[in-house]
Backbone as CSV, one residue per row, in Angstrom:
resi,resn,N_x,N_y,N_z,CA_x,CA_y,CA_z,C_x,C_y,C_z
1,MET,4.597,-35.512,-22.918,4.564,-34.520,-21.768,2.942,-34.170,-21.461
2,LEU,2.723,-34.124,-20.048,1.313,-33.946,-19.495,1.194,-32.762,-18.765
3,ARG,0.073,-32.051,-18.622,0.061,-30.953,-17.863,-1.318,-31.161,-16.630
4,SER,-1.041,-30.785,-15.400,-2.099,-30.876,-14.580,-2.568,-29.536,-13.923
5,PHE,-3.719,-29.504,-13.784,-4.414,-28.286,-13.042,-5.212,-28.994,-11.769
6,ALA,-5.008,-28.305,-10.522,-5.760,-28.688,-9.602,-6.168,-27.291,-8.750
7,LEU,-7.566,-27.120,-8.885,-8.202,-26.118,-8.097,-8.576,-26.491,-6.720
8,HIS,-8.411,-25.672,-5.779,-8.760,-26.037,-4.451,-9.702,-25.026,-3.858
9,ASP,-10.513,-25.621,-2.914,-11.424,-24.710,-2.250,-11.630,-25.035,-0.776
10,VAL,-11.305,-24.179,-0.035,-11.428,-24.289,1.554,-12.076,-23.407,2.363
11,PRO,-12.442,-23.809,3.492,-13.399,-22.847,4.342,-11.991,-21.607,4.752
12,VAL,-12.645,-20.349,4.791,-11.723,-19.437,4.911,-11.069,-19.294,6.244
13,ASN,-11.660,-19.822,7.331,-11.094,-19.998,8.571,-9.857,-20.738,8.580
14,HIS,-9.625,-21.640,7.573,-8.480,-22.657,7.640,-7.382,-22.388,6.635
15,ILE,-7.567,-21.403,6.031,-6.459,-20.908,5.042,-5.102,-20.854,5.479
16,ALA,-4.959,-20.183,6.692,-3.579,-19.951,7.371,-2.972,-21.345,7.697
17,GLU,-3.757,-22.209,8.254,-3.107,-23.527,8.703,-2.781,-24.275,7.394
18,LEU,-3.619,-24.270,6.367,-3.404,-25.014,5.218,-2.221,-24.489,4.526
19,GLU,-1.898,-23.139,4.301,-0.960,-22.592,3.910,0.437,-23.156,4.560
20,ARG,0.413,-23.084,5.857,1.454,-23.793,6.649,1.684,-25.333,6.216
21,TRP,0.594,-25.997,6.074,0.938,-27.374,5.529,1.410,-27.482,4.328
22,TYR,0.831,-26.674,3.486,1.502,-26.832,2.196,2.870,-26.608,1.918
23,TYR,3.223,-25.742,2.391,4.720,-25.079,2.523,5.631,-26.107,3.165
24,ARG,5.153,-26.422,4.561,5.945,-27.222,5.389,6.008,-28.735,5.040
25,ASP,4.827,-29.353,4.673,4.706,-30.708,4.433,4.568,-31.189,3.015
26,HIS,3.570,-30.648,2.461,3.018,-31.123,1.216,3.860,-30.990,0.013
27,SER,4.158,-29.733,-0.169,5.063,-29.609,-1.347,6.391,-30.154,-1.262
28,PRO,7.139,-30.119,-0.216,8.161,-30.778,-0.194,8.069,-32.559,-0.625
29,GLU,7.052,-32.824,-0.040,6.687,-34.372,-0.292,6.734,-34.794,-1.685
30,ILE,5.860,-33.808,-2.460,5.693,-33.790,-3.912,6.914,-33.745,-4.744
31,ILE,7.755,-32.698,-4.139,8.983,-32.624,-4.924,10.024,-33.640,-4.656
32,ARG,10.147,-34.336,-3.603,11.098,-35.357,-3.372,10.536,-36.671,-3.967
33,ARG,9.296,-37.029,-4.074,8.887,-38.348,-4.659,8.736,-38.011,-6.201
34,TYR,8.206,-36.875,-6.578,7.980,-36.742,-7.970,8.747,-35.881,-8.778
35,GLY,9.769,-35.088,-8.106,10.493,-34.184,-8.685,11.242,-34.543,-10.072
36,PRO,11.763,-35.894,-10.116,12.523,-36.080,-11.291,11.577,-36.387,-12.648
37,TRP,10.270,-36.512,-12.323,9.275,-36.788,-13.451,8.679,-35.331,-13.770
38,MET,8.974,-34.231,-13.010,8.418,-32.838,-13.304,9.311,-32.004,-13.984
39,ALA,8.631,-31.265,-14.949,9.567,-29.967,-15.402,9.056,-28.827,-14.853
40,ARG,7.997,-28.693,-14.354,7.262,-27.439,-13.450,6.543,-28.053,-12.286
41,PHE,6.650,-27.291,-11.113,5.653,-27.548,-10.199,5.356,-26.082,-9.625
42,GLU,4.134,-25.512,-9.999,3.942,-24.123,-9.684,2.584,-23.873,-8.899
43,CYS,2.423,-22.928,-8.135,1.285,-22.742,-7.553,0.870,-21.195,-7.792
44,TYR,-0.558,-20.850,-7.961,-1.118,-19.430,-8.082,-1.977,-19.351,-6.922
45,LEU,-1.916,-18.281,-6.208,-3.103,-17.833,-5.330,-4.142,-17.149,-6.001
46,PRO,-5.447,-17.580,-5.944,-6.446,-16.773,-6.548,-6.704,-15.418,-6.262
47,VAL,-7.063,-14.822,-7.228,-7.262,-13.380,-7.104,-8.683,-13.117,-6.274
48,ALA,-8.805,-12.256,-5.304,-10.017,-11.950,-4.568,-11.012,-11.773,-5.576
49,ALA,-12.041,-12.641,-5.599,-13.131,-12.335,-6.872,-14.223,-11.897,-6.248
50,PRO,-15.122,-11.277,-7.190,-16.657,-10.712,-6.842,-17.437,-11.830,-6.159
51,ALA,-18.325,-11.621,-5.344,-19.229,-12.463,-4.563,-19.838,-13.158,-5.598
52,ASP,-20.350,-12.843,-6.838,-20.954,-13.485,-7.700,-20.314,-14.698,-8.373
53,ALA,-18.905,-14.662,-8.141,-18.287,-15.557,-8.867,-18.669,-17.009,-8.072
54,GLN,-19.172,-17.074,-7.102,-19.619,-18.350,-6.445,-20.573,-19.056,-7.384
55,LEU,-21.390,-18.284,-8.251,-22.219,-18.946,-9.064,-21.654,-19.912,-10.173
56,TYR,-20.307,-19.566,-10.342,-19.364,-20.325,-11.303,-18.494,-21.318,-10.608
57,GLY,-18.912,-21.688,-9.390,-17.943,-22.741,-8.890,-16.551,-22.248,-8.376
58,PHE,-16.798,-21.013,-7.681,-15.231,-20.353,-7.438,-14.528,-21.162,-6.403
59,HIS,-13.365,-21.570,-6.735,-12.400,-22.312,-5.923,-11.437,-21.183,-5.224
60,ASN,-11.332,-20.962,-3.870,-10.787,-19.726,-3.230,-9.243,-20.073,-2.824
61,TRP,-8.781,-21.143,-2.912,-7.425,-21.645,-2.518,-6.534,-21.662,-3.759
62,ARG,-5.375,-22.320,-3.345,-4.290,-22.589,-4.579,-4.905,-23.467,-5.938
63,MET,-4.300,-22.895,-6.882,-4.342,-23.484,-8.192,-2.818,-24.037,-8.409
64,THR,-2.716,-25.463,-8.405,-1.439,-25.890,-8.522,-1.321,-26.425,-10.109
65,GLU,-0.251,-26.183,-10.691,-0.092,-26.574,-12.052,1.374,-27.288,-12.193
66,GLY,1.101,-28.513,-12.684,2.242,-29.449,-12.824,2.519,-29.767,-14.288
67,TRP,3.773,-29.612,-14.757,4.130,-30.096,-16.084,4.954,-31.465,-16.015
68,TRP,4.446,-32.567,-16.410,4.995,-33.951,-16.212,5.575,-34.328,-17.472
69,ARG,6.953,-34.829,-17.405,7.430,-35.499,-18.377,6.947,-36.619,-18.783
70,GLU,6.536,-37.420,-17.585,5.743,-38.754,-17.703,5.344,-38.734,-16.342
71,LEU,4.258,-39.681,-16.226,3.739,-40.091,-14.799,4.636,-41.122,-14.145
72,PRO,5.020,-41.125,-13.060,5.801,-42.199,-12.489,4.763,-43.306,-12.356
73,GLN,5.472,-44.545,-12.471,4.657,-45.877,-12.394,4.966,-46.153,-10.709
74,ALA,3.846,-46.582,-10.236,3.776,-47.151,-8.881,4.905,-48.006,-8.638
75,GLY,5.641,-47.714,-7.566,6.649,-48.293,-7.091,6.886,-48.456,-5.517
76,THR,8.134,-48.322,-5.107,8.269,-48.342,-3.528,7.761,-47.231,-3.055
77,GLU,7.585,-46.064,-3.802,7.083,-44.751,-3.099,5.593,-44.865,-2.732
78,ASP,5.149,-46.037,-3.063,3.578,-46.262,-2.669,3.583,-46.717,-1.273
79,ASP,4.728,-47.183,-0.567,4.737,-47.475,0.767,5.003,-46.268,1.476
80,LEU,5.056,-45.062,0.992,5.275,-43.813,1.878,3.799,-43.289,1.924
81,CYS,3.444,-42.673,2.975,2.254,-41.805,3.153,2.410,-40.507,3.033
82,PHE,1.448,-39.572,2.614,1.679,-38.156,2.585,1.061,-37.734,4.115
83,THR,1.691,-36.757,4.478,1.223,-36.065,5.715,-0.022,-35.150,5.390
84,PRO,-1.270,-35.688,6.177,-2.373,-35.127,6.075,-2.640,-33.757,6.568
85,PRO,-3.538,-33.069,5.986,-3.901,-31.596,6.608,-4.860,-31.813,7.703
86,HIS,-5.202,-30.924,8.555,-6.241,-30.923,9.470,-7.544,-31.007,8.797
87,VAL,-7.666,-30.063,7.786,-8.829,-29.879,7.103,-8.638,-30.190,5.486
88,TRP,-9.452,-30.974,5.079,-9.409,-31.091,3.503,-10.096,-30.327,2.574
89,ALA,-9.321,-29.871,1.618,-9.914,-29.005,0.439,-10.795,-29.706,-0.491
90,ARG,-11.572,-28.974,-0.943,-12.494,-29.534,-2.014,-11.645,-29.353,-3.359
91,VAL,-11.266,-30.200,-4.129,-10.322,-30.274,-5.185,-11.065,-30.735,-6.553
92,ALA,-10.902,-29.736,-7.536,-11.207,-30.060,-8.897,-9.793,-30.237,-9.663
93,ALA,-9.458,-31.416,-10.310,-8.240,-31.601,-11.028,-8.562,-32.159,-12.334
94,ALA,-7.716,-31.904,-13.261,-7.591,-32.551,-14.593,-6.196,-32.594,-15.344
95,PHE,-5.868,-33.626,-16.024,-4.699,-33.508,-16.760,-5.160,-33.417,-18.133
96,VAL,-4.194,-32.451,-18.919,-4.304,-32.278,-20.177,-3.076,-32.354,-21.024
97,ARG,-3.048,-32.229,-22.395,-1.856,-31.862,-23.237,-1.253,-30.571,-22.717
98,PRO,-0.058,-30.445,-23.066,0.553,-29.162,-22.716,-0.014,-27.887,-23.327
99,GLN,-0.204,-28.161,-24.750,-0.876,-26.998,-25.492,-2.314,-26.980,-25.612
100,PRO,-3.154,-25.780,-25.620,-4.474,-25.928,-25.896,-4.758,-26.674,-27.191
101,THR,-5.850,-27.406,-27.061,-6.363,-28.089,-28.246,-7.186,-27.202,-29.149
102,GLU,-7.781,-26.041,-28.576,-8.422,-25.119,-29.387,-8.039,-23.616,-28.882
103,HIS,-7.935,-22.629,-29.972,-7.556,-21.438,-29.455,-8.856,-20.617,-30.392
104,PHE,-9.811,-20.137,-29.524,-11.009,-19.566,-30.190,-10.756,-17.956,-30.371
105,LEU,-9.974,-17.463,-29.477,-9.754,-15.859,-29.502,-8.471,-15.526,-29.143
106,ALA,-7.579,-15.034,-30.087,-6.174,-14.748,-29.918,-6.071,-13.423,-29.299
107,CYS,-5.054,-13.204,-28.590,-4.745,-12.047,-27.807,-3.688,-11.323,-28.475
108,ASP,-3.777,-9.997,-28.870,-2.720,-9.389,-29.473,-1.967,-8.295,-28.629
109,TRP,-2.164,-8.507,-27.207,-1.475,-7.646,-26.361,-0.028,-8.028,-26.294
110,LEU,0.912,-6.973,-26.162,2.156,-7.219,-25.809,2.369,-7.211,-24.297
111,PRO,3.221,-7.974,-23.822,3.177,-8.214,-22.434,3.257,-6.829,-21.406
112,LEU,3.983,-5.867,-22.112,4.108,-4.469,-21.315,2.906,-3.802,-21.641
113,GLU,1.912,-3.989,-22.348,0.925,-3.039,-22.656,-0.208,-3.255,-21.652
114,LYS,-0.671,-4.394,-21.413,-1.726,-4.572,-20.536,-1.582,-5.735,-19.537
115,ALA,-2.111,-5.742,-18.427,-2.211,-6.927,-17.519,-3.606,-7.719,-17.565
116,CYS,-3.733,-8.834,-17.054,-4.876,-9.710,-17.492,-5.051,-10.549,-16.166
117,ILE,-6.468,-10.790,-16.224,-7.026,-11.560,-15.133,-7.278,-12.965,-15.963
118,ARG,-7.044,-14.124,-15.434,-7.099,-15.444,-16.322,-8.316,-16.067,-15.536
119,TRP,-9.516,-16.259,-16.169,-10.608,-17.218,-15.599,-10.320,-18.345,-16.038
120,LEU,-9.963,-19.394,-15.009,-9.627,-20.803,-15.388,-10.852,-21.833,-14.947
121,MET,-11.509,-22.456,-15.846,-12.741,-23.055,-15.736,-12.559,-24.460,-16.084
122,LEU,-13.085,-25.490,-15.294,-13.128,-27.034,-15.501,-14.644,-27.291,-15.574
123,ILE,-15.039,-27.807,-16.823,-16.303,-28.255,-17.048,-16.558,-29.729,-17.340
124,ARG,-17.807,-30.338,-16.909,-18.117,-31.529,-17.026,-19.424,-31.426,-17.730
125,TYR,-19.769,-32.318,-18.669,-21.226,-32.566,-19.168,-21.960,-33.292,-18.195
126,PRO,-23.339,-32.995,-18.088,-24.066,-33.551,-17.184,-23.992,-35.138,-17.350
127,ASP,-24.438,-35.689,-16.258,-24.686,-37.157,-16.323,-25.710,-37.516,-17.466
128,GLY,-25.486,-38.503,-18.154,-26.623,-38.985,-19.230,-26.329,-38.374,-20.511
129,VAL,-25.523,-37.021,-20.622,-25.239,-36.485,-21.738,-24.028,-37.228,-22.606
130,PRO,-24.181,-37.863,-23.809,-23.026,-38.451,-24.370,-21.961,-37.295,-24.888
131,LYS,-20.798,-38.030,-24.429,-19.710,-36.906,-24.730,-19.561,-36.312,-26.021
132,ASP,-19.988,-37.005,-27.097,-19.952,-36.501,-28.418,-21.038,-35.332,-28.512
133,GLU,-22.149,-35.366,-28.049,-23.153,-34.345,-27.983,-22.618,-33.139,-27.231
134,GLY,-22.140,-33.560,-26.214,-21.612,-32.262,-25.421,-20.440,-31.523,-26.118
135,GLU,-19.781,-32.277,-26.734,-18.543,-31.708,-27.478,-19.145,-31.011,-28.702
136,ASP,-20.079,-31.533,-29.288,-20.565,-31.000,-30.654,-21.125,-29.429,-30.174
137,TRP,-21.962,-29.482,-28.981,-22.533,-28.080,-28.523,-21.305,-27.069,-28.092
138,PHE,-20.433,-27.765,-27.530,-19.367,-26.731,-27.045,-18.530,-26.214,-28.192
139,LEU,-18.072,-27.104,-29.143,-17.238,-26.527,-30.208,-18.177,-25.703,-31.369
140,ARG,-19.321,-26.340,-31.523,-19.911,-25.716,-32.685,-20.928,-24.533,-32.307
141,VAL,-21.338,-24.540,-31.242,-22.388,-23.491,-30.606,-21.654,-22.507,-29.616
142,HIS,-21.396,-23.234,-28.535,-20.947,-22.527,-27.235,-19.859,-21.582,-27.474
143,ALA,-18.671,-22.261,-27.962,-17.349,-21.662,-27.939,-17.379,-20.257,-28.947
144,PRO,-17.881,-20.402,-30.101,-18.013,-19.237,-30.880,-18.966,-18.075,-30.252
145,GLU,-20.038,-18.442,-29.535,-20.980,-17.483,-28.800,-20.033,-16.734,-27.735
146,VAL,-19.324,-17.604,-26.883,-18.564,-17.146,-25.845,-17.409,-16.035,-26.456
147,ALA,-16.742,-16.420,-27.482,-15.706,-15.766,-28.013,-15.996,-14.195,-28.621
148,ALA,-17.441,-14.318,-28.880,-17.825,-12.947,-29.127,-18.286,-12.032,-28.075
149,GLN,-18.205,-12.318,-26.813,-18.557,-11.513,-25.904,-17.553,-10.289,-25.803
150,PRO,-18.191,-8.945,-25.355,-17.173,-7.884,-25.156,-16.348,-8.131,-24.033
151,GLY,-15.212,-7.405,-24.125,-14.103,-7.434,-22.969,-13.307,-8.614,-22.857
152,LEU,-13.716,-9.668,-23.773,-12.724,-10.953,-23.517,-11.647,-10.441,-24.620
153,ALA,-10.424,-10.967,-24.048,-9.282,-10.702,-24.750,-8.682,-12.043,-25.558
154,ARG,-8.861,-13.034,-24.813,-8.202,-14.646,-25.101,-9.200,-15.481,-24.690
155,PHE,-9.287,-16.692,-25.346,-10.127,-17.693,-25.037,-9.662,-19.026,-25.699
156,MET,-9.168,-19.864,-24.886,-8.573,-20.964,-25.276,-9.138,-22.211,-24.559
157,SER,-9.141,-23.442,-25.041,-9.578,-24.682,-24.317,-8.654,-25.929,-24.487
158,TYR,-8.756,-26.890,-23.420,-8.060,-27.903,-23.469,-9.142,-29.177,-23.342
159,GLN,-8.849,-30.225,-24.241,-9.425,-31.636,-23.843,-9.109,-32.120,-22.608
160,ALA,-9.767,-32.562,-21.474,-9.214,-33.277,-20.489,-8.848,-34.576,-20.852
161,LEU,-7.949,-35.321,-20.500,-7.553,-36.682,-20.501,-8.222,-37.573,-19.587
162,GLN,-8.608,-38.570,-20.181,-9.357,-39.697,-19.213,-8.494,-41.001,-19.299
163,ASP,-8.588,-41.653,-18.292,-7.894,-42.998,-18.157,-6.483,-43.066,-18.503
164,ILE,-5.882,-42.127,-17.792,-4.373,-41.987,-18.020,-3.879,-42.465,-16.787
165,GLY,-4.508,-43.016,-15.609,-4.025,-43.360,-14.427,-3.867,-42.048,-13.510
166,HIS,-3.126,-42.156,-12.491,-2.870,-41.082,-11.517,-1.650,-41.325,-10.966
167,VAL,-1.295,-40.260,-10.031,0.028,-40.206,-9.592,0.206,-40.989,-8.312
168,PRO,1.113,-41.887,-8.216,1.199,-42.994,-7.257,1.392,-42.344,-5.922
169,GLY,0.962,-42.692,-4.830,1.116,-42.304,-3.386,-0.037,-42.621,-2.777
170,ARG,-0.008,-42.425,-1.420,-1.333,-42.726,-0.750,-1.124,-41.989,0.688
171,TRP,-2.400,-41.983,1.156,-2.535,-41.473,2.497,-2.753,-42.595,3.446
172,ARG,-2.325,-42.558,4.620,-2.436,-43.652,5.645,-3.986,-43.884,5.957
173,PRO,-4.335,-45.235,5.826,-5.871,-45.235,6.152,-6.673,-44.455,7.012
174,ASP,-6.216,-44.285,8.123,-6.720,-43.532,9.120,-6.796,-41.922,9.072
175,THR,-5.888,-41.611,8.042,-6.065,-40.176,7.798,-6.448,-39.922,6.372
176,ALA,-7.049,-40.696,5.687,-7.525,-40.500,4.201,-8.518,-39.509,3.990
177,PRO,-8.495,-38.844,2.890,-9.355,-37.663,2.644,-10.706,-38.398,2.668
178,PRO,-11.744,-37.551,2.772,-13.226,-38.060,2.585,-13.550,-38.326,1.178
179,ALA,-14.400,-39.431,1.139,-14.628,-39.763,-0.249,-15.316,-38.612,-0.921
180,GLY,-15.137,-38.403,-2.365,-15.687,-37.374,-2.996,-15.002,-35.942,-2.806
181,ASN,-13.964,-36.049,-2.208,-13.320,-34.537,-2.033,-12.736,-34.238,-3.296
182,ILE,-12.300,-35.103,-4.143,-11.751,-34.725,-5.465,-12.711,-35.100,-6.555
183,LYS,-12.867,-34.035,-7.305,-13.832,-34.470,-8.561,-13.212,-34.795,-9.914
184,PRO,-13.089,-35.849,-10.192,-12.172,-36.322,-11.252,-13.097,-36.117,-12.754
185,GLU,-12.439,-36.788,-13.688,-13.288,-36.864,-14.858,-14.139,-35.624,-15.487
186,TRP,-13.216,-34.616,-15.496,-13.626,-33.254,-16.184,-13.550,-33.485,-17.669
187,ASP,-14.431,-32.763,-18.487,-14.449,-32.861,-19.878,-13.500,-31.890,-20.493
188,ARG,-13.448,-30.724,-20.028,-12.640,-29.594,-20.570,-12.002,-28.750,-19.491
189,VAL,-10.846,-28.221,-19.981,-10.420,-26.970,-19.046,-10.270,-25.725,-20.155
190,LEU,-10.963,-24.804,-19.726,-11.073,-23.493,-20.379,-10.241,-22.379,-19.626
191,GLU,-9.658,-21.519,-20.422,-9.025,-20.217,-20.022,-9.401,-19.078,-20.762
192,LEU,-10.029,-18.032,-20.123,-10.545,-16.847,-20.788,-9.760,-15.644,-19.996
193,TRP,-9.404,-14.824,-20.524,-8.686,-13.554,-20.226,-9.461,-12.313,-20.195
194,TYR,-9.436,-11.485,-18.969,-10.073,-10.196,-19.164,-8.936,-9.372,-18.553
195,GLU,-9.001,-8.050,-18.766,-8.200,-7.036,-18.273,-8.645,-6.433,-16.982
196,THR,-10.103,-6.464,-16.703,-10.425,-6.069,-15.553,-11.694,-7.012,-15.006
197,PHE,-12.358,-6.993,-13.782,-13.551,-7.659,-13.456,-14.719,-6.877,-13.859
198,ASP,-14.644,-5.511,-14.125,-15.619,-5.025,-14.942,-15.891,-5.676,-16.495
199,ASP,-14.852,-5.754,-17.132,-14.782,-6.466,-18.403,-15.374,-8.172,-18.121
200,TRP,-15.141,-8.592,-17.112,-15.590,-10.052,-16.885,-17.090,-9.868,-16.630
201,ARG,-17.395,-8.890,-15.762,-19.044,-9.077,-15.677,-19.721,-8.397,-16.863
202,GLU,-19.150,-7.575,-17.660,-19.886,-7.193,-19.026,-19.841,-8.595,-19.847
203,GLY,-18.696,-9.247,-20.020,-18.690,-10.498,-20.716,-19.888,-11.572,-20.241
204,VAL,-19.782,-11.709,-18.966,-20.899,-12.893,-18.372,-22.173,-12.349,-18.682
205,ALA,-22.465,-11.044,-18.470,-23.767,-10.508,-18.594,-24.169,-10.893,-20.143
206,ALA,-23.405,-10.656,-21.113,-23.637,-10.559,-22.431,-23.588,-12.228,-22.763
207,ALA,-22.837,-13.085,-22.224,-23.030,-14.390,-22.447,-24.295,-14.983,-21.837
208,THR,-24.672,-14.614,-20.695,-26.144,-15.109,-20.207,-27.201,-14.418,-21.187
209,ASP,-27.198,-13.435,-21.834,-28.176,-13.086,-22.744,-28.211,-13.808,-23.871
210,HIS,-27.042,-13.986,-24.579,-26.793,-14.429,-25.959,-26.327,-15.982,-26.091
211,CYS,-25.929,-16.582,-25.219,-25.427,-17.887,-25.394,-26.635,-18.786,-25.402
212,THR,-26.688,-19.858,-26.383,-27.628,-20.904,-26.591,-27.551,-21.978,-25.443
213,ARG,-28.760,-22.043,-24.769,-28.949,-22.973,-23.669,-29.282,-24.418,-24.188
214,PRO,-28.264,-25.351,-24.014,-28.655,-26.691,-24.632,-29.795,-27.278,-24.038
215,GLU,-30.438,-28.289,-24.500,-31.569,-28.929,-23.892,-31.271,-29.623,-22.614
216,TRP,-30.010,-30.141,-22.521,-29.729,-30.780,-21.250,-29.146,-30.130,-20.049
217,ALA,-29.296,-28.788,-20.199,-28.735,-27.614,-19.278,-29.218,-28.018,-17.784
218,THR,-28.442,-27.929,-16.872,-28.958,-28.238,-15.432,-28.902,-26.898,-14.726
219,GLN,-28.561,-25.875,-15.369,-28.617,-24.381,-14.582,-29.439,-23.653,-15.832
220,PRO,-30.241,-22.658,-15.508,-30.725,-21.742,-16.479,-29.813,-20.613,-16.928
221,GLN,-28.861,-20.239,-16.222,-27.863,-19.189,-16.774,-26.681,-19.762,-17.166
222,TYR,-25.734,-19.036,-17.897,-24.484,-19.434,-18.414,-23.793,-19.566,-17.445
223,PRO,-22.987,-20.635,-17.493,-22.573,-21.573,-18.734,-23.404,-22.814,-18.477
224,PHE,-24.600,-22.865,-17.799,-25.658,-23.892,-18.088,-25.140,-25.070,-17.328
225,LEU,-24.330,-25.102,-16.374,-23.697,-26.391,-15.495,-23.799,-25.783,-14.120
226,ARG,-24.064,-26.965,-13.284,-24.281,-27.011,-11.725,-22.802,-26.494,-11.147
227,PRO,-22.666,-25.469,-10.499,-21.381,-25.085,-9.892,-20.916,-26.043,-8.839
228,TYR,-19.644,-26.283,-8.697,-18.943,-27.178,-8.003,-19.337,-28.618,-8.177
229,GLU,-20.276,-28.842,-9.130,-20.409,-30.437,-9.783,-20.211,-30.661,-10.857
230,GLU,-20.468,-29.741,-11.813,-20.289,-29.678,-13.408,-19.354,-28.574,-13.797
231,LEU,-19.068,-27.702,-12.764,-18.422,-26.366,-13.201,-17.397,-26.038,-11.959
232,ALA,-16.081,-25.823,-12.175,-15.225,-25.285,-11.047,-14.518,-24.385,-11.778
233,SER,-14.289,-23.396,-11.179,-13.435,-22.134,-11.663,-12.627,-21.519,-10.475
234,THR,-11.492,-20.519,-11.080,-10.837,-19.830,-10.319,-10.209,-18.457,-11.105
235,PHE,-9.994,-17.598,-10.458,-9.322,-16.440,-11.039,-7.579,-16.172,-10.704
236,ILE,-6.948,-16.313,-11.720,-5.323,-16.019,-11.293,-4.935,-14.901,-11.993
237,LEU,-3.600,-14.545,-11.747,-2.782,-13.713,-12.507,-1.929,-14.298,-13.448
238,GLU,-0.920,-13.770,-13.969,-0.144,-14.123,-15.265,1.210,-15.066,-14.792
239,ARG,1.706,-14.673,-13.421,2.877,-15.334,-13.132,2.472,-16.125,-11.695
240,PRO,3.145,-17.284,-11.512,2.822,-18.063,-10.253,3.333,-17.336,-9.100
241,ASN,2.878,-17.516,-8.004,3.456,-17.283,-6.804,4.400,-18.117,-6.189
242,ASP,4.364,-19.255,-6.588,5.510,-20.213,-6.029,6.022,-21.086,-7.317
243,ASP,7.307,-21.227,-7.249,7.870,-22.155,-8.153,8.625,-23.289,-7.265
244,PHE,7.941,-24.243,-7.107,8.421,-25.118,-5.759,9.747,-26.086,-6.261
245,LEU,9.719,-26.315,-7.464,10.957,-27.114,-7.955,12.249,-26.348,-7.676
246,ARG,12.124,-24.973,-7.717,13.305,-24.206,-7.703,13.445,-23.740,-6.160
247,ASP,12.304,-23.219,-5.702,12.418,-22.511,-4.285,12.307,-23.361,-3.191
248,SER,11.726,-24.521,-3.148,11.471,-25.346,-1.793,12.701,-25.898,-1.215
249,ARG,12.667,-25.759,-0.054,14.089,-26.339,0.583,13.529,-27.408,1.807
250,GLY,12.424,-27.845,1.479,11.928,-28.759,2.749,12.629,-30.049,2.643
251,TYR,12.842,-30.779,3.973,13.384,-32.166,3.942,12.645,-33.067,3.998
252,VAL,12.389,-33.877,3.095,11.495,-35.274,3.332,12.534,-36.490,2.851
253,PRO,12.735,-37.573,3.470,13.392,-38.630,3.231,12.932,-39.299,1.808
């Protein structure tokens, strides 16, 4: 089984029309074509984040999560074109295994005791940095320092999967998305839990002061990666806003 995350960022003027497109066109098309291969197809609407979240590549629109029994093979569905939106989102997407590959800080909350804000991050090591060097820094240096920050309740990470192919399907050539609107080949997906944004700010301030900056850093401040190019993030809550496999009733042939 595979798990997918897709973070979306759109101009705020177009959120209403993109919501209509997602409900009317896109989610029914996904369900009708890929539903038999999917165990879950859920969407979260990001929490309204503080302005300084832009420093961390904040994506302001839907975070879609798919759980795939397997990826469908290209076949006759390749002859069907997706309905395009009028405005394209900037997308950061990654496939991982269903369970975290590392759990750096466990949460001992019971579900009814506290709520949480989930800071979801996709990171990519800068161009020219060998993967094993980036991983050595992340696992041996960075993650233990991040896990020690105040206010952090839970911290886990997934290794992103490369070279597993992609979901078949296409856009009509005259309506194809612009080149570069999807940022693939991320190295890791991180999830950090905080009870409040005050806790998040305290944790980020501590990480900025105490986390070790690698020699290859492309930004001086934590987490040392260029926003929107090497770092994408969003803030979501505990439950999805939409469970499309169960709730969608759109008709697509």
